[in-house]
C-alpha positions in Angstrom: 4.0 -18.0 13.0 5.8 -17.2 16.3 8.6 -19.2 17.9 8.9 -21.8 20.6 11.8 -22.8 22.8 13.6 -25.9 21.6 16.2 -28.2 23.1 19.5 -26.5 23.8 18.2 -23.0 24.4 17.3 -22.4 20.8 13.9 -21.9 19.2 11.7 -23.2 16.4 8.9 -21.7 14.5 5.4 -22.7 15.5 3.2 -24.9 13.3 1.4 -22.1 11.5 -1.7 -24.1 10.9 -3.8 -21.4 12.6 -2.3 -18.6 10.4 -4.3 -17.7 7.2 -2.6 -15.5 4.6 -4.7 -13.3 2.5 -3.8 -11.2 -0.5 -5.1 -9.9 -3.9 -3.7 -10.3 -7.4 -4.6 -9.3 -10.9 -4.9 -12.0 -13.5 -4.7 -10.8 -17.1 -6.7 -12.2 -20.0 -3.7 -12.2 -22.3 0.1 -11.9 -21.9 1.9 -8.9 -23.5 4.7 -11.2 -24.7 4.8 -15.0 -25.2 7.0 -17.6 -26.8 5.9 -20.4 -29.2 7.7 -23.4 -30.6 6.6 -23.9 -34.2 7.5 -26.3 -37.0 9.4 -25.0 -40.1 6.1 -24.5 -42.1 4.0 -23.5 -39.1 3.1 -20.0 -38.1 2.4 -18.9 -34.5 -1.1 -17.9 -33.5 -2.1 -14.3 -34.2 -2.9 -12.7 -30.8 -5.0 -9.5 -30.8 -6.4 -7.2 -28.2 -7.9 -3.7 -28.0 -4.7 -2.2 -26.5 -1.6 -3.8 -25.0 -1.7 -1.5 -22.0 -5.5 -2.0 -21.3 -5.8 -5.8 -21.3 -8.9 -7.1 -19.6 -8.2 -8.5 -16.2 -9.8 -9.6 -12.9 -8.6 -9.2 -9.4 -8.8 -12.3 -7.1 -8.6 -12.5 -3.3 -6.8 -15.6 -2.2 -6.6 -17.2 1.2 -4.1 -20.0 1.9 -2.5 -21.7 5.0 0.0 -24.4 5.8 -1.4 -27.9 4.8 -2.2 -29.7 8.0 -2.2 -33.5 8.6 -5.6 -35.0 7.9 -7.0 -36.4 11.2 -9.3 -38.8 9.3 -6.7 -40.1 6.8 -3.2 -40.8 8.4 -0.3 -39.9 6.1 -2.3 -37.5 4.0 -2.6 -33.7 4.3 -5.4 -31.3 4.0 -5.3 -28.8 1.1 -3.7 -25.4 2.0 -6.1 -23.5 -0.3 -8.9 -22.1 1.8 -10.9 -19.9 -0.5 -10.6 -17.6 -3.6 -12.9 -14.8 -4.4 -13.1 -13.0 -7.9 -13.9 -9.3 -7.8 -16.2 -9.4 -10.9 -19.9 -9.5 -11.7 -22.3 -9.9 -14.6 -23.5 -6.6 -16.0 -25.7 -5.8 -19.0 -24.0 -4.3 -22.1 -24.8 -0.6 -22.6 -24.3 -0.6 -26.4 -24.8 -3.1 -29.2 -21.8 -4.5 -31.2 -21.2 -7.1 -33.9 -20.7 -9.6 -31.1 -23.9 -9.1 -29.0 -26.9 -6.8 -28.7 -27.4 -4.2 -26.0 -28.5 -5.7 -22.6 -26.5 -8.9 -22.9 -24.9 -9.9 -19.6 -21.1 -9.6 -19.7 -18.5 -10.3 -17.0 -17.0 -7.0 -15.8 -14.5 -6.2 -13.0 -15.6 -4.6 -9.8 -13.7 -1.8 -8.0 -12.4 -3.1 -4.7 -13.6 -0.6 -2.1 -13.7 -1.1 1.7 -17.3 -2.2 1.5 -16.7 -4.7 -1.4 -13.6 -6.2 0.5 -15.6 -6.5 3.7 -18.4 -8.4 1.9 -15.9 -10.8 0.3 -14.3 -11.5 3.6 -17.5 -12.1 5.5 -19.4 -14.1 2.8 -16.5 -16.0 1.1 -13.3 -16.1 3.2 -14.6 -16.3 6.8 -17.0 -19.2 6.3 -14.3 -21.3 4.6 -11.8 -20.5 7.4 -14.3 -21.6 10.0 -15.2 -24.8 8.1 -11.5 -25.7 7.6 -10.7 -25.2 11.3 -13.6 -27.0 12.9 -14.9 -29.5 10.3 -11.8 -30.6 8.5 -9.2 -30.2 11.3 -11.6 -31.0 14.2 -10.3 -28.1 16.3 -12.2 -25.8 18.7 -13.4 -22.3 17.7 -12.0 -21.0 21.0 -8.5 -21.5 19.8 -6.7 -18.4 18.5 -6.8 -17.9 14.7 -4.8 -15.3 12.8 -5.8 -13.8 9.5 -2.8 -12.0 8.0 -3.5 -9.1 5.5 -1.5 -6.2 4.1 -2.1 -2.6 5.1 -4.0 -1.5 2.0 -6.5 1.3 2.5 -9.7 -0.9 2.0 -8.5 -3.3 4.7 -10.2 -1.8 7.7 -12.1 -4.9 9.0 -11.2 -4.4 12.7 -13.2 -1.1 12.7 -16.3 -2.5 11.0 -19.2 -3.5 13.3 -20.3 -6.1 10.7 -16.9 -7.9 10.9 -17.1 -7.8 14.7 -20.5 -9.4 14.5 -19.4 -12.0 12.0 -16.5 -13.2 14.3 -18.5 -13.2 17.5 -17.9 -16.4 19.4 -14.6 -17.0 17.6 -11.1 -16.2 18.7 -10.0 -14.6 15.4 -7.4 -11.8 15.3 -6.4 -9.7 12.3 -2.6 -9.8 11.9 -1.2 -6.7 10.0 1.6 -7.6 7.6 4.9 -5.7 7.9 5.0 -2.8 5.4 6.8 -3.4 2.1 7.4 -7.1 3.0 5.6 -9.3 0.3 8.0 -12.1 1.1 6.2 -12.6 4.5 3.0 -13.5 2.7 2.9 -17.0 1.2 0.7 -15.9 -1.7 3.3 -13.3 -2.8 6.2 -15.5 -1.9 5.5 -18.2 -4.5 1.8 -19.3 -4.7 0.6 -16.6 -7.0 3.5 -17.1 -9.4 2.7 -20.9 -9.6 -1.0 -20.1 -10.1 -0.2 -17.6 -12.8 1.9 -20.2 -14.7 -0.9 -22.7 -14.6 -3.4 -20.3 -16.0 -1.1 -19.0 -18.8 -1.1 -22.2 -20.9 -3.5 -20.5 -23.4 -5.3 -17.3 -24.0 -8.9 -16.9 -22.8 -11.9 -16.0 -24.9 -13.4 -13.6 -22.3 -13.3 -12.8 -18.6 -15.7 -15.6 -17.8 -13.2 -18.1 -19.2 -10.4 -16.4 -17.2 -12.5 -16.6 -14.0 -13.2 -20.3 -14.5 -9.6 -21.1 -15.4 -8.1 -19.3 -12.3 -10.6 -20.8 -9.9 -10.1 -24.3 -11.3 -6.3 -24.0 -11.1 -6.6 -22.8 -7.5 -8.5 -25.8 -6.3 -6.4 -28.3 -8.3 -3.1 -26.9 -7.1 -1.0 -29.6 -5.4 -3.7 -32.3 -5.4 -1.5 -34.7 -7.3 1.4 -34.7 -4.9 -0.4 -34.6 -1.5 0.0 -30.8 -1.4 3.8 -31.0 -1.3 4.2 -27.7 -3.1 2.4 -25.7 -0.4 4.3 -27.6 2.3 7.6 -26.7 0.7 6.4 -23.1 0.3 5.7 -23.0 4.1 9.3 -24.2 4.8 10.6 -21.5 2.5 8.5 -19.0 4.3 10.0 -20.1 7.7 13.5 -19.8 6.3 12.7 -16.3 5.0 11.6 -15.2 8.4 14.8 -16.7 9.9 17.0 -14.8 7.4 15.2 -11.6 8.0 15.8 -12.0 11.8 19.5 -12.7 11.1 20.0 -9.7 8.8 18.5 -7.0 10.9 15.3 -6.9 8.9 17.0 -6.0 5.6 16.0 -7.4 2.2 17.3 -11.0 1.6 17.3 -13.4 -1.3 15.0 -16.4 -1.2 17.1 -19.2 0.4 17.8 -22.2 -1.7 17.8 -25.2 0.7 17.3 -28.0 -1.8 14.1 -29.3 -0.2 13.5 -32.1 -2.6 17.0 -33.6 -2.0 16.7 -33.2 1.8 13.3 -34.8 1.8 14.5 -37.8 -0.2 17.2 -38.3 2.4 14.7 -37.8 5.3 16.6 -34.7 6.5 14.0 -32.1 5.8 12.2 -30.8 8.9 8.7 -29.2 8.7 9.6 -26.7 11.4 12.7 -24.5 11.0 14.8 -24.1 14.1 17.3 -21.4 15.3 20.3 -22.2 17.5 20.9 -20.3 20.8 23.6 -18.3 19.1 21.4 -17.3 16.2 18.5 -16.4 18.6 20.8 -14.3 20.8 22.2 -12.5 17.7 18.7 -11.8 16.4 17.5 -10.5 19.8 20.6 -8.2 20.0 20.1 -7.0 16.5 16.4 -6.3 17.2 17.3 -4.2 20.3 19.9 -2.3 18.3 17.5 -1.6 15.4 14.8 -0.6 17.9 17.1 1.8 19.8 18.2 3.3 16.5 14.6 3.7 15.3 13.6 5.3 18.7 16.5 7.7 18.5 15.7 8.6 14.9 12.0 9.2 15.8 13.1 11.3 18.9 15.4 13.5 16.7 12.7 13.9 14.2 10.2 15.0 16.9 12.7 17.4 18.3 13.4 18.9 14.8 9.7 19.2 14.2 9.3 21.0 17.6 12.1 23.4 16.7 10.6 24.1 13.3 7.2 24.7 15.0 8.8 27.2 17.4 10.6 29.0 14.6 7.3 29.2 12.6 5.5 30.4 15.7 8.1 33.1 16.3 8.1 34.2 12.6 4.3 34.5 12.6 4.4 36.5 15.9 7.0 38.8 14.4 4.9 39.2 11.3 1.9 40.1 13.4 3.9 42.7 15.4 5.1 44.3 12.2 1.6 44.4 10.8 0.3 45.9 14.1 3.1 48.6 14.0 2.3 49.5 10.4 -1.4 49.7 11.2 -0.7 51.9 14.2 1.4 54.2 12.0 -1.3 54.4 9.4 -3.9 55.1 12.1 -1.7 57.9 13.5 -1.1 59.3 10.0 -4.9 59.3 9.3 -5.6 60.9 12.7 -3.0 63.7 12.0 -4.5 64.2 8.5 -8.0 64.4 9.9 -6.9 66.8 12.6 -5.1 69.2 10.3 -8.0 68.9 7.8 -5.4 69.0 5.0 -4.9 66.5 2.2 -1.5 64.8 2.1 0.1 64.1 -1.2 -0.6 60.6 -2.5 2.7 58.8 -2.5 2.0 56.7 -5.6 0.8 59.8 -7.6 3.8 61.8 -6.6 6.1 58.9 -7.6 4.4 58.6 -11.0 4.7 62.4 -11.6 8.4 62.3 -10.6 9.1 59.3 -12.9 7.2 61.0 -15.7 9.2 64.3 -15.3 12.6 62.7 -15.3 12.1 60.0 -17.9 13.3 62.1 -20.8 14.9 65.5 -20.5 14.4 66.2 -24.2 10.6 66.0 -24.0 10.1 67.7 -20.7 10.2 71.5 -20.3 11.7 73.5 -17.5 8.3 74.1 -15.8 7.5 70.3 -15.5 11.0 69.7 -14.1 10.3 72.3 -11.4 7.0 70.6 -10.6 8.8 67.2 -10.3 11.3 68.7 -7.9 8.6 70.1 -5.8 6.8 66.7 -5.7 10.1 65.0 -4.8 10.5 67.4 -1.9 7.0 66.6 -0.7 7.8 62.9 -0.8 11.0 63.3 1.2 9.2 65.4 3.9 6.3 63.2 4.8 5.9 64.4 8.3 4.9 68.0 7.2 1.4 68.0 5.7 1.3 70.2 2.6 -1.2 70.9 -0.2 -0.5 69.4 -3.5 
């Protein structure tokens, strides 16, 4: 969301209306465990599935932002839900069963590849973002918009020419999410948990029912209280960013600031501020962490360079030894060819010697003599002799 200088030398976080958070989540058809309140003579519903570790599920791509004031209705806010896309499709059944014949269209999940993700962004998410910014908020498409996404492998929109063509004429920039920081995404921070709770009131008959229930809960979320939940979630998100800055980027707990109590007293601000002391501390910590990271990377690079030099020296030494052995063998072969005599085979002589001296009881005196002769031939390798 960025920051802006406030009165007294401090800073405050920007509005965040132009930042759109995107993330995926699996929604299961059934829960592994659930609780039920029953009367004394009542039994809980029997829940069955094929396998508890292979429950049917659908992945959804959600796009949310901070609810902005409605320019056409003073005092009301626009919904923060921008778009939701289910990664599923109707496919014909390959085999018949007692429920349906072969060829019946069934809802099946779709593997999310880079191509599938790009189509969902261009056909579902991007048009909704444009409509929300220009039609509902009445803003210009030349203003900078940010789409924040995590660094999953299919998320390679910036390199895709189709995405570049789709955002042509708009000032839209993809904002990579910090690694291993789900608390910096509003979907992971609290929205997905609330949406999951709304969809788990009952089990679903099939994936089509699950898809309808999740999409319905998405669009109805916060409509009864003027989107107060998403506004509170945005304030929590700002406090999370503040705590991360004040704790050198380490993991922090979600701050409990009692938003409802402060809002009833009129003390809750929509934009979190940082004092000059907090800002100076955060900047000093940032410089310290950055210097430490640079030193660590430098030491790592130096160590890698030393290991590379050691490896290079080792391979060069190995090559020299191999060349020396090859030269010695070539010289030996040349001497053998020059003398036109056959040298005793070292392996054969060793085998004969071992055979001769394995057991004195089974070897006669003549074989021992032959073994000694072979041993002498092995010890005197420089003098070519006939076997």
